[in-house]
Steps between C-alpha positions, in 0.01 A plus 500: 500500500147498639442396862183329618328653799420272792147500626256305711296216352203300625519143374198272552517123468260211513665193650400150600429502870762240589778462750820679399350715222563829681850388601592442133374847404687673783812296425491620139503861619773457761715283275512776239546786744154653452336659802138435593348813655159347563360147476143379551366151447149361547281226353259634237350174373458222755349260244788541258753538784636826357664783694571855389838651574561876475863611500625858501859530384723760340727497198542617147229400251732240347588354842130480593430332165777250568356422845157444345640256242690309770192477723295366207741204477430386856287185518225608741442834318212508251480877430730802542401860426694820562199713593712817498581448132145396402331827585256613766477283808389534860768444763416522870636386830384506859693605809444479873672795669542520878539842659565545873443855620300731722394864502536709185694234301213256562244753375716579196536129420121470496467804272753362253337156510165657413654692208653176366178304566689269735282306740587451867465123549641498854496782752632526855557802724853535360501330160329451166531238231392652170401299196574671170449378144627671186794551271849440630568875481193575713609250767857634494372856550274401789781311673740795465242736651448262795873471582523820709162425661603174667522236226632179658409220259389436142375184328434507123339246270693576184344597168197324355438597140254438218437642150250780451203446273396169343859376444613211723828325568360207299451689173829682448 
């Protein structure tokens, strides 16, 4: 008997920008016991009243395929693409990371921030708020390095994703 290996998937949707659309999508996931690791939503076409939803979830390839089929059946959804299964795509997120420290830990936090190309967007005598954009793994690594240096708070946007090259969500 062959076992499927669970993995992470980035699913992008185009939905009508209407009241309750996101609730129906989230309800589909929770009602079937699927976990959403990351969720971003924003309007992408004001004239057509369309929003793009990016969902990061985990599961076996067949479970992810089943989720995709179920999402496609929802009324406000016009397009669903599993970007992870379609090939190369860009996936990034942004984090604001607050570090409170002084002395050597403060200096070390600045050195690490520079190495990660994080930008200090707020600075006081005892704290920094760093802005960092990149892959989820990059943000995770930065946050772990900041923990012993005085990390006190993190706010993350969730993953935004798009296909590489000329391919778009519209022409899959």
